[in-house]
C-alpha positions in Angstrom: 52.7 105.6 -29.4 51.9 109.0 -28.0 53.0 109.6 -24.2 50.0 111.7 -23.5 46.5 110.1 -24.4 44.6 112.8 -23.0 43.3 115.9 -24.5 43.9 119.5 -22.4 40.3 119.2 -21.1 40.8 115.6 -20.0 44.0 116.6 -18.2 42.4 119.4 -16.5 39.6 117.3 -15.2 42.5 114.8 -13.6 44.2 117.8 -12.2 41.0 119.3 -10.8 40.2 115.6 -9.2 43.4 115.8 -7.5 42.9 119.2 -6.1 39.3 118.3 -4.7 40.6 115.1 -3.2 43.6 117.0 -1.6 41.2 119.4 0.1 40.0 116.5 2.4 43.2 115.0 3.1 46.9 116.0 4.0 47.7 113.3 1.5 49.6 114.0 -1.6 48.3 112.4 -5.0 50.0 112.3 -8.3 49.4 110.6 -11.6 52.0 109.3 -14.0 51.1 108.2 -17.4 53.2 106.3 -20.1 52.8 104.2 -23.3 54.6 101.1 -22.4 55.7 99.8 -18.8 59.2 98.9 -19.1 58.8 96.4 -16.2 56.8 93.1 -16.2 55.5 94.4 -13.0 53.5 97.5 -13.0 53.7 97.8 -9.5 57.8 97.9 -9.5 57.5 100.2 -12.2 55.5 102.7 -10.0 58.0 102.3 -7.3 60.5 103.4 -9.4 58.5 106.5 -10.6 57.5 107.1 -7.2 61.1 107.5 -6.2 61.9 109.8 -9.3 59.5 112.1 -8.9 60.4 112.4 -5.0 57.2 111.6 -3.5 58.7 110.1 -0.5 59.9 113.5 0.5 56.4 114.5 2.1 56.4 115.1 5.9 54.2 112.4 6.8 55.2 110.1 3.9 51.6 110.1 2.7 52.0 110.3 -1.1 50.0 108.1 -3.3 51.0 107.5 -7.0 48.4 106.5 -9.8 50.7 104.7 -12.3 49.1 104.0 -16.0 50.9 102.6 -19.0 47.7 103.1 -21.5 49.1 101.0 -24.4 50.1 98.0 -22.3 46.8 98.3 -20.4 48.8 98.0 -17.0 48.2 100.2 -13.9 49.1 100.4 -10.3 48.2 102.4 -7.3 50.8 102.8 -4.5 51.2 104.6 -1.0 54.2 105.6 0.5 55.6 104.0 4.0 53.5 106.5 6.1 50.1 105.5 4.5 51.0 101.6 4.2 51.8 101.7 8.2 48.4 103.0 9.2 45.9 101.3 6.5 44.4 97.7 6.1 46.3 95.6 3.6 43.2 95.6 1.0 43.0 99.3 1.2 43.6 100.0 -2.5 41.5 97.3 -3.6 38.1 99.3 -4.2 40.1 102.2 -5.8 41.7 99.7 -8.1 38.1 98.0 -8.7 37.1 101.7 -10.0 40.3 102.1 -12.2 39.6 98.5 -13.7 35.9 99.0 -14.5 36.6 102.4 -16.5 39.8 101.3 -17.9 38.3 98.0 -19.3 36.4 100.2 -21.6 39.0 102.6 -22.6 37.6 105.7 -20.6 41.0 106.3 -18.6 39.9 110.1 -17.6 36.8 109.0 -15.8 38.7 106.0 -14.2 41.3 108.3 -12.9 39.0 110.8 -11.8 36.6 108.4 -10.0 39.7 106.5 -8.4 41.4 109.7 -7.2 38.0 110.9 -5.4 37.9 107.4 -3.9 41.3 107.6 -2.8 41.0 111.1 -1.1 37.7 109.8 0.6 39.9 107.0 2.0 42.8 108.9 3.0 41.0 111.4 4.8 40.3 109.0 7.6 43.9 108.4 8.2 45.4 111.5 7.0 42.8 114.4 7.7 43.3 117.9 6.0 45.0 120.2 8.7 44.6 124.0 8.6 48.3 124.3 8.3 48.7 121.8 5.3 50.7 122.8 2.4 50.6 121.1 -1.1 53.8 119.2 -0.9 53.7 118.0 -4.5 52.8 119.3 -7.9 49.2 118.5 -9.1 49.8 118.0 -12.7 50.2 114.8 -14.6 53.7 113.6 -15.4 54.5 111.9 -18.6 57.2 109.6 -20.1 
């Protein structure tokens, strides 16, 4: 099973979605993709990847990880402590709903792009873009 199910064009679409979303918020968004989820719980695996990618090192602790194990058909969306301290408990449900509807048909690219767009819209309420904001995390997709 290949680690990367995306063509170069699809990867560019996802990266561009991240860049567009981050123009509205100081939040930092990453995407991590792997074939299988080594943990029974994709949220637990996402937490491990979040730490390994150093996403907790953002100034406002406002990193967001979209995790996808495509062969296992598992995914998770998690935010850092700065986000979780400010947002309602069901904050990620609408984003996960968008992902779920596209992933169910195998359209991972569109699902990620739409989910990232939605997350950016939601995050700007709590973490608006500031003129001195810097891109603290890479916008590329990480693969295992």
